[in-house]
C-alpha atoms as an extended CHARMM CRD file, in Angstrom:
* protein
*
       177  EXT
         1         1  UNK       CA            -55.0070000000       11.3570000000       -3.6580000000  PROA      1               0.0000000000
         2         2  UNK       CA            -56.3090000000       14.9200000000       -3.5250000000  PROA      2               0.0000000000
         3         3  UNK       CA            -54.9200000000       17.5250000000       -5.9220000000  PROA      3               0.0000000000
         4         4  UNK       CA            -53.3850000000       19.6320000000       -3.1410000000  PROA      4               0.0000000000
         5         5  UNK       CA            -51.5360000000       16.7400000000       -1.5160000000  PROA      5               0.0000000000
         6         6  UNK       CA            -47.9760000000       15.7930000000       -2.4490000000  PROA      6               0.0000000000
         7         7  UNK       CA            -47.4860000000       12.7810000000       -4.7220000000  PROA      7               0.0000000000
         8         8  UNK       CA            -45.6340000000        9.6790000000       -3.5610000000  PROA      8               0.0000000000
         9         9  UNK       CA            -42.5560000000       10.8800000000       -5.4050000000  PROA      9               0.0000000000
        10        10  UNK       CA            -41.8120000000       13.6390000000       -2.8960000000  PROA      10              0.0000000000
        11        11  UNK       CA            -38.6970000000       12.4900000000       -1.0330000000  PROA      11              0.0000000000
        12        12  UNK       CA            -37.0850000000       13.1940000000        2.3290000000  PROA      12              0.0000000000
        13        13  UNK       CA            -38.0010000000       13.0760000000        5.9900000000  PROA      13              0.0000000000
        14        14  UNK       CA            -39.8250000000       10.3840000000        7.9180000000  PROA      14              0.0000000000
        15        15  UNK       CA            -41.5090000000        8.0530000000        5.3950000000  PROA      15              0.0000000000
        16        16  UNK       CA            -44.5510000000        7.2310000000        7.5290000000  PROA      16              0.0000000000
        17        17  UNK       CA            -45.2250000000       10.9280000000        8.0830000000  PROA      17              0.0000000000
        18        18  UNK       CA            -44.8660000000       11.5970000000        4.3380000000  PROA      18              0.0000000000
        19        19  UNK       CA            -47.6870000000        9.3290000000        3.2470000000  PROA      19              0.0000000000
        20        20  UNK       CA            -50.8580000000       11.3400000000        2.8890000000  PROA      20              0.0000000000
        21        21  UNK       CA            -54.0770000000       10.2530000000        4.5340000000  PROA      21              0.0000000000
        22        22  UNK       CA            -55.3750000000        9.2840000000        1.0800000000  PROA      22              0.0000000000
        23        23  UNK       CA            -52.2960000000        7.1310000000        0.5050000000  PROA      23              0.0000000000
        24        24  UNK       CA            -52.7780000000        5.4340000000        3.8880000000  PROA      24              0.0000000000
        25        25  UNK       CA            -56.4270000000        4.8150000000        2.9810000000  PROA      25              0.0000000000
        26        26  UNK       CA            -55.3880000000        3.3790000000       -0.3920000000  PROA      26              0.0000000000
        27        27  UNK       CA            -52.9370000000        1.0300000000        1.3460000000  PROA      27              0.0000000000
        28        28  UNK       CA            -55.6500000000       -0.1080000000        3.7570000000  PROA      28              0.0000000000
        29        29  UNK       CA            -58.1390000000       -0.6160000000        0.9300000000  PROA      29              0.0000000000
        30        30  UNK       CA            -55.6110000000       -2.6950000000       -0.9740000000  PROA      30              0.0000000000
        31        31  UNK       CA            -54.9950000000       -4.8400000000        2.1070000000  PROA      31              0.0000000000
        32        32  UNK       CA            -58.7220000000       -5.4260000000        2.6240000000  PROA      32              0.0000000000
        33        33  UNK       CA            -59.0690000000       -6.4100000000       -1.0480000000  PROA      33              0.0000000000
        34        34  UNK       CA            -56.1450000000       -8.7820000000       -0.8490000000  PROA      34              0.0000000000
        35        35  UNK       CA            -57.3560000000      -10.3670000000        2.4000000000  PROA      35              0.0000000000
        36        36  UNK       CA            -60.7740000000      -10.9980000000        0.8540000000  PROA      36              0.0000000000
        37        37  UNK       CA            -59.2260000000      -12.4390000000       -2.3050000000  PROA      37              0.0000000000
        38        38  UNK       CA            -56.8540000000      -14.6290000000       -0.3020000000  PROA      38              0.0000000000
        39        39  UNK       CA            -59.7330000000      -16.0510000000        1.7440000000  PROA      39              0.0000000000
        40        40  UNK       CA            -61.5920000000      -16.8900000000       -1.4690000000  PROA      40              0.0000000000
        41        41  UNK       CA            -58.4410000000      -18.4810000000       -2.9460000000  PROA      41              0.0000000000
        42        42  UNK       CA            -58.1970000000      -20.7190000000        0.1240000000  PROA      42              0.0000000000
        43        43  UNK       CA            -61.8700000000      -21.6460000000       -0.1960000000  PROA      43              0.0000000000
        44        44  UNK       CA            -61.3860000000      -22.5900000000       -3.8570000000  PROA      44              0.0000000000
        45        45  UNK       CA            -58.2990000000      -24.6320000000       -2.9940000000  PROA      45              0.0000000000
        46        46  UNK       CA            -60.2970000000      -26.4870000000       -0.3630000000  PROA      46              0.0000000000
        47        47  UNK       CA            -63.1230000000      -27.1990000000       -2.7930000000  PROA      47              0.0000000000
        48        48  UNK       CA            -60.6900000000      -28.3990000000       -5.4660000000  PROA      48              0.0000000000
        49        49  UNK       CA            -58.9400000000      -30.6970000000       -3.0050000000  PROA      49              0.0000000000
        50        50  UNK       CA            -62.1240000000      -32.4700000000       -1.9430000000  PROA      50              0.0000000000
        51        51  UNK       CA            -62.8840000000      -35.8970000000       -3.3660000000  PROA      51              0.0000000000
        52        52  UNK       CA            -64.6950000000      -35.9270000000       -6.7000000000  PROA      52              0.0000000000
        53        53  UNK       CA            -65.0230000000      -39.5520000000       -7.9090000000  PROA      53              0.0000000000
        54        54  UNK       CA            -68.5660000000      -40.7300000000       -7.4250000000  PROA      54              0.0000000000
        55        55  UNK       CA            -69.6920000000      -37.3040000000       -6.2110000000  PROA      55              0.0000000000
        56        56  UNK       CA            -69.0310000000      -35.0770000000       -9.2000000000  PROA      56              0.0000000000
        57        57  UNK       CA            -72.2480000000      -33.1030000000       -8.6610000000  PROA      57              0.0000000000
        58        58  UNK       CA            -71.5010000000      -31.9890000000       -5.0840000000  PROA      58              0.0000000000
        59        59  UNK       CA            -67.8350000000      -31.4400000000       -6.0130000000  PROA      59              0.0000000000
        60        60  UNK       CA            -68.8350000000      -29.2670000000       -8.9790000000  PROA      60              0.0000000000
        61        61  UNK       CA            -71.2860000000      -27.3190000000       -6.7850000000  PROA      61              0.0000000000
        62        62  UNK       CA            -68.6670000000      -26.5550000000       -4.1360000000  PROA      62              0.0000000000
        63        63  UNK       CA            -66.0610000000      -25.5540000000       -6.7290000000  PROA      63              0.0000000000
        64        64  UNK       CA            -68.6320000000      -23.3870000000       -8.5360000000  PROA      64              0.0000000000
        65        65  UNK       CA            -69.6190000000      -21.6430000000       -5.2860000000  PROA      65              0.0000000000
        66        66  UNK       CA            -65.9760000000      -21.0350000000       -4.3380000000  PROA      66              0.0000000000
        67        67  UNK       CA            -65.1560000000      -19.7910000000       -7.8540000000  PROA      67              0.0000000000
        68        68  UNK       CA            -68.1410000000      -17.4150000000       -7.6850000000  PROA      68              0.0000000000
        69        69  UNK       CA            -66.8320000000      -15.9400000000       -4.4290000000  PROA      69              0.0000000000
        70        70  UNK       CA            -63.3550000000      -15.6050000000       -5.9460000000  PROA      70              0.0000000000
        71        71  UNK       CA            -64.8680000000      -13.9460000000       -9.0080000000  PROA      71              0.0000000000
        72        72  UNK       CA            -66.6370000000      -11.3580000000       -6.8720000000  PROA      72              0.0000000000
        73        73  UNK       CA            -63.4940000000      -10.7160000000       -4.7920000000  PROA      73              0.0000000000
        74        74  UNK       CA            -61.2820000000      -10.4140000000       -7.8790000000  PROA      74              0.0000000000
        75        75  UNK       CA            -63.7710000000       -8.0840000000       -9.6050000000  PROA      75              0.0000000000
        76        76  UNK       CA            -63.9580000000       -5.8770000000       -6.5060000000  PROA      76              0.0000000000
        77        77  UNK       CA            -60.1610000000       -5.7940000000       -6.2500000000  PROA      77              0.0000000000
        78        78  UNK       CA            -59.9240000000       -4.8790000000       -9.9490000000  PROA      78              0.0000000000
        79        79  UNK       CA            -62.6040000000       -2.1820000000       -9.5860000000  PROA      79              0.0000000000
        80        80  UNK       CA            -60.8810000000       -0.6600000000       -6.5460000000  PROA      80              0.0000000000
        81        81  UNK       CA            -57.4700000000       -0.7200000000       -8.2310000000  PROA      81              0.0000000000
        82        82  UNK       CA            -58.9320000000        1.1730000000      -11.1910000000  PROA      82              0.0000000000
        83        83  UNK       CA            -60.3260000000        4.0060000000       -9.0290000000  PROA      83              0.0000000000
        84        84  UNK       CA            -58.6280000000        7.3910000000       -9.4900000000  PROA      84              0.0000000000
        85        85  UNK       CA            -57.7210000000        7.4880000000       -5.7790000000  PROA      85              0.0000000000
        86        86  UNK       CA            -56.2860000000        3.9370000000       -5.6680000000  PROA      86              0.0000000000
        87        87  UNK       CA            -52.7020000000        3.1690000000       -4.8380000000  PROA      87              0.0000000000
        88        88  UNK       CA            -52.0360000000        1.9890000000       -8.4090000000  PROA      88              0.0000000000
        89        89  UNK       CA            -53.4980000000        5.2060000000       -9.8160000000  PROA      89              0.0000000000
        90        90  UNK       CA            -51.3360000000        7.2340000000       -7.4500000000  PROA      90              0.0000000000
        91        91  UNK       CA            -48.2310000000        5.3500000000       -8.5890000000  PROA      91              0.0000000000
        92        92  UNK       CA            -49.1520000000        5.7600000000      -12.2690000000  PROA      92              0.0000000000
        93        93  UNK       CA            -49.7560000000        9.4750000000      -11.7690000000  PROA      93              0.0000000000
        94        94  UNK       CA            -46.7670000000       10.3340000000       -9.6170000000  PROA      94              0.0000000000
        95        95  UNK       CA            -44.1280000000        7.9410000000      -10.9790000000  PROA      95              0.0000000000
        96        96  UNK       CA            -44.2600000000        7.8110000000      -14.7740000000  PROA      96              0.0000000000
        97        97  UNK       CA            -41.3450000000        5.3630000000      -14.8800000000  PROA      97              0.0000000000
        98        98  UNK       CA            -43.5740000000        2.7440000000      -13.2010000000  PROA      98              0.0000000000
        99        99  UNK       CA            -46.7160000000        3.4990000000      -15.2190000000  PROA      99              0.0000000000
       100       100  UNK       CA            -46.2240000000        0.5700000000      -17.6330000000  PROA      100             0.0000000000
       101       101  UNK       CA            -46.1120000000       -1.8340000000      -14.6770000000  PROA      101             0.0000000000
       102       102  UNK       CA            -49.4230000000       -0.4490000000      -13.4040000000  PROA      102             0.0000000000
       103       103  UNK       CA            -50.9450000000       -1.0310000000      -16.8490000000  PROA      103             0.0000000000
       104       104  UNK       CA            -49.5780000000       -4.5820000000      -16.8240000000  PROA      104             0.0000000000
       105       105  UNK       CA            -51.1620000000       -5.2800000000      -13.4310000000  PROA      105             0.0000000000
       106       106  UNK       CA            -54.4930000000       -3.9260000000      -14.5880000000  PROA      106             0.0000000000
       107       107  UNK       CA            -54.2880000000       -6.1740000000      -17.6550000000  PROA      107             0.0000000000
       108       108  UNK       CA            -53.6700000000       -9.1370000000      -15.3430000000  PROA      108             0.0000000000
       109       109  UNK       CA            -56.7690000000       -8.2260000000      -13.3170000000  PROA      109             0.0000000000
       110       110  UNK       CA            -58.7940000000       -8.3930000000      -16.5540000000  PROA      110             0.0000000000
       111       111  UNK       CA            -57.2240000000      -11.7190000000      -17.5520000000  PROA      111             0.0000000000
       112       112  UNK       CA            -58.0910000000      -13.2750000000      -14.2020000000  PROA      112             0.0000000000
       113       113  UNK       CA            -61.6890000000      -12.0820000000      -14.5130000000  PROA      113             0.0000000000
       114       114  UNK       CA            -61.9030000000      -13.3760000000      -18.0960000000  PROA      114             0.0000000000
       115       115  UNK       CA            -60.4570000000      -16.7620000000      -17.0890000000  PROA      115             0.0000000000
       116       116  UNK       CA            -63.0280000000      -17.1170000000      -14.3180000000  PROA      116             0.0000000000
       117       117  UNK       CA            -65.7860000000      -16.1930000000      -16.7710000000  PROA      117             0.0000000000
       118       118  UNK       CA            -64.5070000000      -18.7690000000      -19.2850000000  PROA      118             0.0000000000
       119       119  UNK       CA            -64.3680000000      -21.6270000000      -16.7480000000  PROA      119             0.0000000000
       120       120  UNK       CA            -67.6770000000      -20.8270000000      -15.0440000000  PROA      120             0.0000000000
       121       121  UNK       CA            -69.9760000000      -22.2700000000      -17.7880000000  PROA      121             0.0000000000
       122       122  UNK       CA            -68.2270000000      -25.6430000000      -17.5280000000  PROA      122             0.0000000000
       123       123  UNK       CA            -69.2470000000      -25.8270000000      -13.8930000000  PROA      123             0.0000000000
       124       124  UNK       CA            -72.8170000000      -24.9230000000      -14.7850000000  PROA      124             0.0000000000
       125       125  UNK       CA            -73.0510000000      -27.7700000000      -17.2620000000  PROA      125             0.0000000000
       126       126  UNK       CA            -74.2950000000      -30.9320000000      -15.5280000000  PROA      126             0.0000000000
       127       127  UNK       CA            -72.4370000000      -33.2940000000      -17.8760000000  PROA      127             0.0000000000
       128       128  UNK       CA            -71.5730000000      -36.7250000000      -16.5140000000  PROA      128             0.0000000000
       129       129  UNK       CA            -68.2310000000      -36.6970000000      -18.3210000000  PROA      129             0.0000000000
       130       130  UNK       CA            -66.7670000000      -33.8820000000      -16.2380000000  PROA      130             0.0000000000
       131       131  UNK       CA            -62.9550000000      -33.9870000000      -16.5030000000  PROA      131             0.0000000000
       132       132  UNK       CA            -62.1350000000      -33.2180000000      -12.8600000000  PROA      132             0.0000000000
       133       133  UNK       CA            -58.3640000000      -33.5090000000      -13.3300000000  PROA      133             0.0000000000
       134       134  UNK       CA            -58.3780000000      -31.0490000000      -16.2400000000  PROA      134             0.0000000000
       135       135  UNK       CA            -60.5830000000      -28.6050000000      -14.3770000000  PROA      135             0.0000000000
       136       136  UNK       CA            -58.3870000000      -28.8330000000      -11.2820000000  PROA      136             0.0000000000
       137       137  UNK       CA            -55.2980000000      -28.1400000000      -13.3970000000  PROA      137             0.0000000000
       138       138  UNK       CA            -56.7900000000      -25.1170000000      -15.1390000000  PROA      138             0.0000000000
       139       139  UNK       CA            -58.0070000000      -23.6670000000      -11.8420000000  PROA      139             0.0000000000
       140       140  UNK       CA            -54.5530000000      -24.2920000000      -10.3580000000  PROA      140             0.0000000000
       141       141  UNK       CA            -53.1250000000      -22.2130000000      -13.2190000000  PROA      141             0.0000000000
       142       142  UNK       CA            -55.6220000000      -19.4780000000      -12.3670000000  PROA      142             0.0000000000
       143       143  UNK       CA            -54.5640000000      -19.5550000000       -8.7140000000  PROA      143             0.0000000000
       144       144  UNK       CA            -50.9080000000      -19.4180000000       -9.7690000000  PROA      144             0.0000000000
       145       145  UNK       CA            -51.6900000000      -16.4020000000      -11.9580000000  PROA      145             0.0000000000
       146       146  UNK       CA            -53.3340000000      -14.7040000000       -8.9770000000  PROA      146             0.0000000000
       147       147  UNK       CA            -50.2850000000      -15.3410000000       -6.8020000000  PROA      147             0.0000000000
       148       148  UNK       CA            -48.0160000000      -14.0230000000       -9.5410000000  PROA      148             0.0000000000
       149       149  UNK       CA            -50.1820000000      -10.9210000000       -9.9210000000  PROA      149             0.0000000000
       150       150  UNK       CA            -50.1170000000      -10.2830000000       -6.1620000000  PROA      150             0.0000000000
       151       151  UNK       CA            -46.3400000000      -10.6260000000       -6.0600000000  PROA      151             0.0000000000
       152       152  UNK       CA            -45.9190000000       -8.2410000000       -8.9950000000  PROA      152             0.0000000000
       153       153  UNK       CA            -48.2040000000       -5.7190000000       -7.3090000000  PROA      153             0.0000000000
       154       154  UNK       CA            -46.2770000000       -5.9740000000       -4.0370000000  PROA      154             0.0000000000
       155       155  UNK       CA            -42.9940000000       -5.5040000000       -5.9210000000  PROA      155             0.0000000000
       156       156  UNK       CA            -44.4060000000       -2.4670000000       -7.7000000000  PROA      156             0.0000000000
       157       157  UNK       CA            -45.5970000000       -0.8680000000       -4.4760000000  PROA      157             0.0000000000
       158       158  UNK       CA            -42.2450000000       -1.5350000000       -2.8380000000  PROA      158             0.0000000000
       159       159  UNK       CA            -40.3910000000       -0.0530000000       -5.8230000000  PROA      159             0.0000000000
       160       160  UNK       CA            -42.6260000000        3.0240000000       -5.7590000000  PROA      160             0.0000000000
       161       161  UNK       CA            -42.1470000000        3.5040000000       -2.0330000000  PROA      161             0.0000000000
       162       162  UNK       CA            -38.3950000000        3.0280000000       -2.2420000000  PROA      162             0.0000000000
       163       163  UNK       CA            -38.1110000000        5.3800000000       -5.2130000000  PROA      163             0.0000000000
       164       164  UNK       CA            -40.3160000000        8.0290000000       -3.5950000000  PROA      164             0.0000000000
       165       165  UNK       CA            -38.7380000000        8.0270000000       -0.1630000000  PROA      165             0.0000000000
       166       166  UNK       CA            -35.3700000000        6.3190000000       -0.7050000000  PROA      166             0.0000000000
       167       167  UNK       CA            -36.3010000000        4.0860000000        2.2300000000  PROA      167             0.0000000000
       168       168  UNK       CA            -36.6010000000        0.3580000000        2.8460000000  PROA      168             0.0000000000
       169       169  UNK       CA            -40.3040000000       -0.3980000000        3.3580000000  PROA      169             0.0000000000
       170       170  UNK       CA            -39.7850000000       -3.6000000000        5.3570000000  PROA      170             0.0000000000
       171       171  UNK       CA            -37.1860000000       -2.0390000000        7.6480000000  PROA      171             0.0000000000
       172       172  UNK       CA            -39.4980000000        0.9460000000        8.2440000000  PROA      172             0.0000000000
       173       173  UNK       CA            -42.4250000000       -1.3910000000        9.0460000000  PROA      173             0.0000000000
       174       174  UNK       CA            -40.3400000000       -3.3130000000       11.5740000000  PROA      174             0.0000000000
       175       175  UNK       CA            -39.2180000000       -0.1120000000       13.2960000000  PROA      175             0.0000000000
       176       176  UNK       CA            -42.7690000000        1.2650000000       13.7870000000  PROA      176             0.0000000000
       177       177  UNK       CA            -44.0390000000        1.1210000000       17.4010000000  PROA      177             0.0000000000
């Protein structure tokens, strides 16, 4: 958001017209990030669901590759969310009441990245005693954490929009041409 543009907390009028071009760009950037992360989540789920007994090496390789893609997507999403012109930064700046939720989301981004980094070496190790069930469970927890983080971020954005414009975001989206 540029310094001369109104913050999200300015209320009144048509909500779509009130979003600045920077805010629209931040929304689009967030959507691109989430689409990329979702695609990598699906790829990891597919790799985890493939058969492992008797083919631990190929299974480990496909999970490692999918986790690497997810790691890159999650890091990019975290980096973009931390930018001064990001949607989260705009919310933190313009709506102090929601600032603690922005900080919580940013902490979750770091935790996801750290979890990926902690699991990655296990997939690099070519041990024959790979505990596939345990690894699947821990990666399922990671995927659950990502879904939880996404839901919290969506709730935050909705709360910010509703507070700023006193409008229902979903109803406004349905009424657009």
